[in-house]
C-alpha positions as CSV (number, residue, x, y, z in Angstrom):
1,X,15.3,-28.9,-3.6
2,X,13.1,-25.9,-4.3
3,X,13.9,-23.8,-7.3
4,X,13.9,-20.1,-6.8
5,X,11.9,-18.1,-9.3
6,X,12.9,-14.5,-9.6
7,X,10.0,-12.1,-9.6
8,X,11.1,-10.0,-12.5
9,X,11.8,-13.0,-14.6
10,X,8.5,-14.5,-13.7
11,X,6.7,-11.2,-14.6
12,X,8.5,-11.0,-17.9
13,X,7.6,-14.6,-18.8
14,X,4.0,-14.0,-17.8
15,X,3.6,-10.9,-20.0
16,X,5.2,-12.8,-22.9
17,X,2.8,-15.7,-22.3
18,X,-0.1,-13.3,-22.5
19,X,1.1,-12.1,-25.8
20,X,2.1,-8.6,-25.0
21,X,4.3,-7.1,-27.7
22,X,6.9,-5.9,-25.2
23,X,8.1,-6.8,-21.8
24,X,6.7,-5.1,-18.7
25,X,8.6,-1.8,-18.1
26,X,9.5,-1.4,-14.4
27,X,9.0,2.1,-12.9
28,X,12.2,4.0,-12.3
29,X,12.6,7.3,-10.4
30,X,16.2,8.3,-10.9
31,X,15.6,12.0,-10.1
32,X,13.7,11.4,-6.8
33,X,15.8,12.5,-3.9
34,X,15.4,11.9,-0.2
35,X,14.6,14.8,2.0
36,X,15.4,15.2,5.7
37,X,12.5,15.1,8.1
38,X,11.1,18.5,8.9
39,X,10.9,17.6,12.6
40,X,12.1,14.8,14.8
41,X,10.5,11.4,14.3
42,X,9.1,11.6,17.8
43,X,6.9,14.5,16.7
44,X,5.7,13.1,13.4
45,X,2.1,12.0,12.8
46,X,2.2,8.8,10.8
47,X,-0.3,7.9,8.1
48,X,-0.8,4.3,7.0
49,X,-1.2,3.1,3.4
50,X,-1.9,-0.5,2.4
51,X,-2.6,-2.3,-0.9
52,X,-5.3,-4.4,0.6
53,X,-9.0,-3.8,-0.4
54,X,-11.9,-3.3,2.0
55,X,-13.7,-6.5,3.1
56,X,-16.8,-5.5,1.2
57,X,-14.8,-4.5,-2.0
58,X,-16.5,-1.1,-1.8
59,X,-13.5,0.5,-3.5
60,X,-14.8,-0.2,-7.0
61,X,-16.3,2.4,-9.3
62,X,-19.3,1.6,-11.6
63,X,-17.0,-0.1,-14.1
64,X,-15.4,-2.3,-11.4
65,X,-12.1,-0.4,-11.4
66,X,-10.5,-0.4,-8.0
67,X,-10.1,3.1,-6.4
68,X,-8.2,4.6,-3.5
69,X,-10.2,4.2,-0.3
70,X,-9.9,5.4,3.3
71,X,-11.3,4.3,6.6
72,X,-11.1,5.5,10.2
73,X,-8.4,3.8,12.2
74,X,-10.9,3.6,15.0
75,X,-13.2,1.4,12.9
76,X,-10.6,-0.6,11.0
77,X,-12.0,-4.1,10.2
78,X,-10.3,-7.2,11.6
79,X,-9.7,-8.5,8.1
80,X,-9.2,-6.9,4.7
81,X,-9.7,-8.4,1.3
82,X,-6.5,-9.7,-0.2
83,X,-7.5,-12.7,-2.4
84,X,-7.3,-10.6,-5.6
85,X,-3.6,-9.9,-5.0
86,X,-0.6,-12.1,-5.9
87,X,1.0,-13.7,-2.9
88,X,2.0,-17.3,-2.1
89,X,-1.3,-18.6,-0.8
90,X,0.2,-22.1,-0.2
91,X,2.9,-20.9,2.1
92,X,1.3,-18.1,4.1
93,X,-2.0,-16.3,4.8
94,X,-3.2,-12.7,5.3
95,X,-5.2,-13.4,8.4
96,X,-2.8,-11.2,10.4
97,X,-4.0,-7.7,9.4
98,X,-1.1,-6.2,11.4
99,X,1.4,-7.5,8.9
100,X,0.1,-5.2,6.2
101,X,-1.8,-2.6,8.2
102,X,0.3,-2.1,11.4
103,X,-2.1,0.1,13.4
104,X,-1.3,-1.5,16.7
105,X,2.5,-1.2,16.1
106,X,2.4,2.5,15.3
107,X,0.1,3.1,18.3
108,X,2.8,1.3,20.5
109,X,5.5,3.4,18.9
110,X,3.5,6.5,19.8
111,X,3.1,5.3,23.4
112,X,6.9,4.8,23.6
113,X,7.6,8.2,22.1
114,X,9.2,6.9,19.0
115,X,6.6,8.7,16.8
116,X,4.3,11.6,17.5
117,X,1.1,9.8,16.8
118,X,-1.1,8.1,14.2
119,X,-3.3,9.8,11.6
120,X,-7.0,9.3,12.1
121,X,-7.5,7.3,8.9
122,X,-5.7,4.6,6.9
123,X,-5.7,4.5,3.1
124,X,-5.9,1.7,0.6
125,X,-4.2,2.0,-2.8
126,X,-5.2,-0.5,-5.5
127,X,-2.4,-2.7,-6.8
128,X,-2.4,-1.8,-10.5
129,X,-0.1,-2.6,-13.4
130,X,-0.7,0.8,-14.8
131,X,2.1,3.2,-13.9
132,X,0.2,6.0,-15.4
133,X,-2.9,5.4,-13.2
134,X,-0.7,5.1,-10.1
135,X,1.2,8.3,-10.8
136,X,-1.6,10.4,-12.2
137,X,-4.6,9.3,-10.2
138,X,-3.9,7.1,-7.2
139,X,-0.8,8.8,-5.8
140,X,-2.1,12.3,-5.8
141,X,-5.4,11.1,-4.2
142,X,-3.5,9.4,-1.4
143,X,-1.2,12.4,-0.9
144,X,-4.3,14.7,-0.6
145,X,-5.9,12.4,1.9
146,X,-2.7,12.1,4.0
147,X,-2.4,15.9,4.0
148,X,-6.0,16.3,5.0
149,X,-5.4,13.9,8.0
150,X,-2.4,16.0,9.1
151,X,0.1,13.2,8.4
152,X,3.7,14.3,8.4
153,X,5.0,11.0,7.0
154,X,3.5,7.8,5.5
155,X,4.3,4.2,6.3
156,X,3.6,2.2,3.1
157,X,2.7,-1.4,3.9
158,X,2.2,-3.3,0.6
159,X,0.8,-6.8,0.7
């Protein structure tokens, strides 16, 4: 029988094993509220956001730090780089780009009239353990890019 390992317990144990003086603090957003859509879903332009990296790892700065990146939907690569992320590599694979960057699914929804359309670019957000970097640097950059693309809503597809 396979033993289930809870993610939070595993993360806590990992941090302790690395010698961190305190456990990982999970992000909480108690004051965030949900807002009704400004227009019907069938009229919304959807922007896509993934946590995968570009195949050439071109989202690194001079120090090697991963950065937010964007690419045209029309030239999306068949595969993205995912080997640096934590997922069960023995039980599954990431060869199916559509599972974490659902371009074709959103196009189909647009054809069916479920959504208004697809923004011209998709965006990649680095998977970081720094809540500060995510909140202060990465999230504002992604929001700015989604707004520049005319996206009304974003579909977040973490790996």
